[in-house]
N, C-alpha and C positions, 0 to 999 in steps of 0.2 A: 499461427496460434492463438487459441483465443482466446489465453486469456491481455495481449496485446491490443485487438479488437477494442474489448473490454477497455482497455483504457482506454481509447482511445476513441469511444464510448463518451466515457466519462470529461473526456477532453474537451467532447466537441461538443453535450451535452451543457459543461459547464466555462466551456471557456476559457484558452489558454494561461488570460491575464486576469480570469476571479482574486476579489482579494481574500487571502488563507480562512479560514477560519479558525475564533480562538483554543486553543491549545490551550495545554497543561506542559508550558516547556521553560525549563529555569531560562533568569537572564542571562548569565554566563554564556551564550549560545557560537562563541568564535571558539571555544572549543572542541566543538565535535569531532569527530574520526570519525569523514566522510569515507576515509579506507578500511576501516575495522573489519575482522575476520569477520565475528558478529554482531546484529544484534538484537535488541532485542521489544519486538512491537508490540504499545497501546494502547487501544479499544478503548474511547475515558476510563483512560484513569485503570482496567487492567490489563495486566498479562494477557495479553494472547499467543503470543507465542517466541522460539526465537529463532532469527532465522539465519541462516545457515550458506556457505558454496554461493553467493557473493558474485553476482556477475555483472557488468557497467555496460551498454551499449547505449545512444547514447539519443531520448531523454533520461530512454528507464533504466534503473538498476531491477535486478530478481534473486531471486532467491528459491530454496526449501526453508518452510517454514512449520521447526520442532515445537507442534501446537501444547498449548497451557490446560488447565483444564477451562479458565474463563470463554476458551474457539468454544468450544463444546455451542453456550449459547448463538453464536450467531454462524455456526457452518453451514446450515442449512441456507440462510441470503446468500454466503458466498460463494457457494457450488450453484446454486440456481444463478448467480448474475453471472455468472462464469461459464452455465451454458446456452447456447447459441441454438442449439438445436433446442430451445423453449420457449427462443419465437415462433417457433408451428402454428403455438396452440394459442387461438385469438386468445387475447386481451394481458399477455405477460408482456408485453412493450409494455405496453405501459405498466404491468407492475411494477418490468426491472429501474422505471422512470424515477415512481415511488419508492421503489428502496436503496437508491443510489442517494435520494435525496435526506432516505431517514438516518443512513450509513454514515454521510456525508460529511465526518466533524469533529474532530477533536480526535484525530490522527495523532499518536509520534511514535519515533522509534530511538532507544535509546543504543550509544555506544559504550563500550565493554568499558570503560573509567565513568559511566555514570551519566554521561551529558546525552541530551534530550532536542530533538529533531519535529518539526513537525512536519505532517509526507500527507498529502492528496490523500486521496483513502481507494488503498487498496484493491488490484484484484489481486482475488487466490484462489487457485484449481483444486480440484477432488482428487489431483495427484501431493499435492500441497506447495505447489507454486507461487509464487510471492512477488507482482507486482507493482512497481509503486517508483511517485518522484515523489520530489523535493518538494516543499513547496516553495525554498526562492530559491534560484537557477543556484547552481553549485557543480563548479569547472573541474575538473576531474583527469589530468591527464587520459587519454584512452590507452598508452603505453603501456601505463597502471597498472600491476600485475594485481587486483581484487581476490587471490583466492591463498 
């Protein structure tokens, strides 16, 4: 899956243990419901959309984005970064790394009760599949149903 390859590329570029970017996250983070049926995705404080049909496979989460109007501002860049065929054009690999640096900050999810948690920059492909990792390790029982 191209999105998973993109997520691996981000982790390879920045390293697994880099410090998380500063996000607009509430101080009382212990109440975040990581098994929420939907999450609202924010970038730079703007609601990008709601992610549902969430699936967990170590270490990534994935789901489908129902976009909000603010997503239109970043749509083409998100799709470009997950399009592996773009690498066939000279200079695009460097352009993708520059875009990762541009967008690698201030992403967070909000659960159904309004609690927020920071995530590394998610990958969003043309089918609106979103793949992400939490900034801190969160251990979820793999037998727990996410649907």
